[in-house]
Every structure is written in structure tokens, then in C-alpha cells.
C-alpha positions in Angstrom: 121.0 107.0 116.7 119.7 104.9 113.8 116.6 105.0 111.7 115.3 101.5 110.7 113.1 101.6 107.6 111.4 98.2 107.7 109.3 97.1 104.7 107.2 94.1 105.9 104.3 92.1 104.6 100.9 93.4 105.7 100.0 90.2 107.5 103.1 90.5 109.7 102.7 94.2 110.6 100.2 93.9 113.6 102.4 91.3 115.4 105.5 93.4 114.7 103.9 96.6 116.0 102.8 94.8 119.1 106.3 93.4 119.8 107.9 96.8 119.2 105.6 98.6 121.6 105.9 95.8 124.2 109.7 96.2 124.1 109.7 100.0 124.3 110.2 101.0 120.6 108.2 103.7 118.9 107.3 103.3 115.2 105.5 105.2 112.5 103.5 103.0 110.2 103.1 103.8 106.5 101.0 101.9 104.0 103.0 101.0 100.9 102.8 98.8 97.8 105.4 96.3 96.6 106.4 96.7 93.0 107.1 93.0 92.1 103.9 91.3 93.3 101.9 94.6 93.6 100.7 93.5 97.0 100.2 95.7 100.1 103.1 96.2 102.4 103.6 98.2 105.6 106.7 100.4 106.0 107.7 101.1 109.5 110.0 104.0 110.5 111.7 103.1 113.8 114.0 105.4 115.6 116.5 103.5 117.7 119.5 104.3 119.9 122.6 102.6 118.6 122.9 100.1 121.4 119.3 98.9 120.8 119.5 98.2 117.0 120.0 94.5 117.6 117.0 94.3 119.9 114.8 96.0 117.3 116.1 93.7 114.5 115.3 90.7 116.8 111.6 92.0 117.0 111.5 92.1 113.2 113.0 88.6 112.8 110.5 87.1 115.4 107.4 88.7 113.8 108.2 88.6 110.0 108.3 85.4 108.1 109.2 84.4 104.5 106.3 83.1 102.5 105.7 81.6 99.1 103.3 83.4 96.7 101.9 82.4 93.3 104.0 83.9 90.5 102.7 85.8 87.5 102.8 82.6 85.4 100.5 79.7 86.2 102.3 77.0 88.2 105.1 79.2 89.4 105.8 80.3 93.0 108.2 82.9 94.4 109.6 83.3 97.9 108.9 86.7 99.5 111.1 88.0 102.2 109.6 88.5 105.6 111.1 92.0 105.9 113.5 94.2 104.1 115.3 96.5 106.6 117.5 99.6 105.9 119.5 100.9 108.8 120.4 104.5 108.4 122.6 106.7 110.5 121.0 109.8 112.0 123.0 112.9 112.7 120.3 114.8 114.5 116.9 114.0 116.0 114.4 116.4 117.4 111.0 115.9 118.9 109.0 119.2 118.8 
């Protein structure tokens, strides 16, 4: 089993949650704030069986998009990733 920790832009979160639910994935949604641009993010905790990790990542790729944002200096822009995903191995999982 794996735990996907996906940090996504707020505007992509509703579409991602809908895709995950549609494809049978459960997720816990946490509000978070990015350090660089100080904008709101959504962090999703997604428990996934090993053989379904690729399908979960596909949902994330389909729903989350790179965007350009104004930088801190006038006239500058930065590209922001659609999602940052950490895939962690889980030794034990219990639902109580």
C-alpha cells in the first residue's frame, strides 16, 4: 500500500476530487498554504493499493495543470507546477 501526498493548486482541487471519487479512490482534503507565492493550496492524502498507484497519478495529471503567476517583482512571471506528489510506502493501515 502507498500513501500519495498530493499538493495541488486550489483551483484544480475540485476537479481532482471528482476524478478520484469517480474512479474509486478515497482522499482526505487538507487546506494548506504555499511558501513561495503564499497562495492557497490543497493537500490530498490518498491511500492506494500498490497496483493502483499509476491510475491515481493519472487522475492527478489529468486534473492538475501548470500555470504562470505574477512574480514578486513587477514584470516577472513564474511557472507553478500543477501538483507535487510524494509517494510513501505504508507498512500498516487500519480503519477503525
